[in-house]
N, C-alpha and C positions, 0 to 999 in steps of 0.2 A: 726714737720720740713719738713716732706715729701709734704706738700702742695705746696712747691716751685718746686717739681719735675713734670717735664711733664708726660702725660699719658703714653707714651713709657718708660720714664725712672722708673715710678712705676712699670709697668709691668716687666721690667727687674729685679727690686728688688723683686718682688713676685716670678719670675722665679728663682732667686738666691736661695730664701728660699726654694722653693720646691726642687731645685737641692740639696741643703746640706741635706735635709730630705731624698730625694731619694737615696743619696750616704751614708746615715746612719751616717752623721756627726752631731755633737752637736754643730756645730757653723756655722756661715757663713762667709766665708773668701772672699778675693778679687778674689780667682778662681772661686768661685760660682758667684760672680758678672760679671766676663767676659763670663760665660757661659750663664747667664742670659742676658747679652747684645747681645750676638751672637744669642740668642733665640728669638729676637725681630727684623727680618729682615727688617721692614719698618723704624726703627730708623737710625739715622746718623751712630752710632756705628755699627749696625748689618750690614748696607750696606758696611762700610769700611772693616769690618771683613771678610765679604763675598768675596770682591775684593781680599783679602789675602788668601783665601781659608780655613777660620776658621770660621765655623758654630758651632752651639751649640754642635752637635755630635763629630767633630774634637776636639774641645777644651776639651770635657769631654774624649775622648780618649788619648789625651796629657797629661791629668792631672797625670796619674801614672808616667810619666817620670820626672815631677817636683815636685811631693809630693809622695813619695815612699809608704806611708801608706795609699793612696787613694785607696778605692775600686772601681772597674769599675762600679758597681751599687749595690745597696743594695740587700741583699738575698731575701727580700720581702718587697714590698712597702708598707706603712702604710695603704692605701687603700684597698690593696689586703688582708693584714692581717684581717682588719675589716670584707672584704666580706667573708673571710673564716669562720667567726662567725656569718654570717648572717646580716651584718650591711652594708647598702648601703650608701656610703658617698655622691654621688651625689644627692640621694633621701633627705638625711638630708639637705645637702645646698640648694636644691630647696625649701624644706618646711620651712627652716629658713628664705630664702630670702622673701618668700610669706608672712610669719607671721611677720617678725621683719624688713624686708628692705633688698635690695642687700647688699652682703657683711657682713652679720651678722654672719655667721659661719666661723671661722677661726680656722685652726690647731694650736696648739701651735707652735709658731715658734721659732726657735733657736736664740741664741744671736749672735751679730757680734763680730769677733774677732778684735784685733788691727789693723790688715792690712785692714780689710774691713771698719771699723770706719774710718781710715785715708783716704782711698780711697774716702768714701762719703763726708768727710770734704774738700778733695782736689777738689771734684766735685764742691761743692759750691764755693770755691775760684776760680776755674777755670772760672766758670760763671760769677762771679763778675769781674773776670780780663777781661774778655770778653765784659763787660758792658751788660750782660744778666740779666734779673730779673726772670729766672726760670733755672732749671738744667735739661737738656736734656742728651740722651744716649751718645752724642758726648762728654759732659763735664765729663760724668762717665767714659768714656773710658780714658781721659785724667788723671782724678783721680786715676784710676788703674794704669795707667803708670808712675804717680809720685812716686810710692812706689816700694817696694822690696818684692815681693811676688810670689807665684807658678802663679799667674795670669800674673804678669809681665814678668816671665819667658817664659810662654808659648807664649804671645805676641811676645817676642824676638825671639822665635824659627822660626816664620812666617816673621821675619823682621821688626817687628814694635817696634819701641822705641817712647819715647816722642818726639824726635827731628823730627822723620819721620811722625809720627802721627799728631802733632799739626797743620802743615799748611794744611792737608787733612781734619781735622775735622773743622778748621776755615773757610775753603772754603765751605765745606758742610753746616755749620751753617749758613753761609751768604746766600746761596741758599735758604735754607729751614728752616724756624723756626718749630721746633717740639713741 
């Protein structure tokens, strides 16, 4: 399914997965997708979010306001935990890439919750509705906004809702295909 996602969109998804792991969550939610989108500043969503003062760090810090059980950061990141017992994750990744090809080493990734699945499905629907044959970060932002999640509420806190974001995303998509 992810082959229809642009490079920036796939990067945002990977960042969302890393964010979930870093926060110690056993799921990827729409809020993680939002942080992932904000973490790709060259994408349509990243630029739009930055214009509204919402980078990855700001989205992460607002998470606790909209998801009370969220921890600001994991007590110890998985790579740090492995390093503490002498395992260098970066070295393992490099050696796996050299031996098996780029991207061969993947952490176990958490599953997507219902809100994240709905946001990704809506991303595809948004792209199709706009006549695009790919899903970019702008489509993903519209997908997150189409639901009701901590991610949607974070966006609302900076004045972005679906009605406000749609014309901005459509305009940026028309200017630059990602």
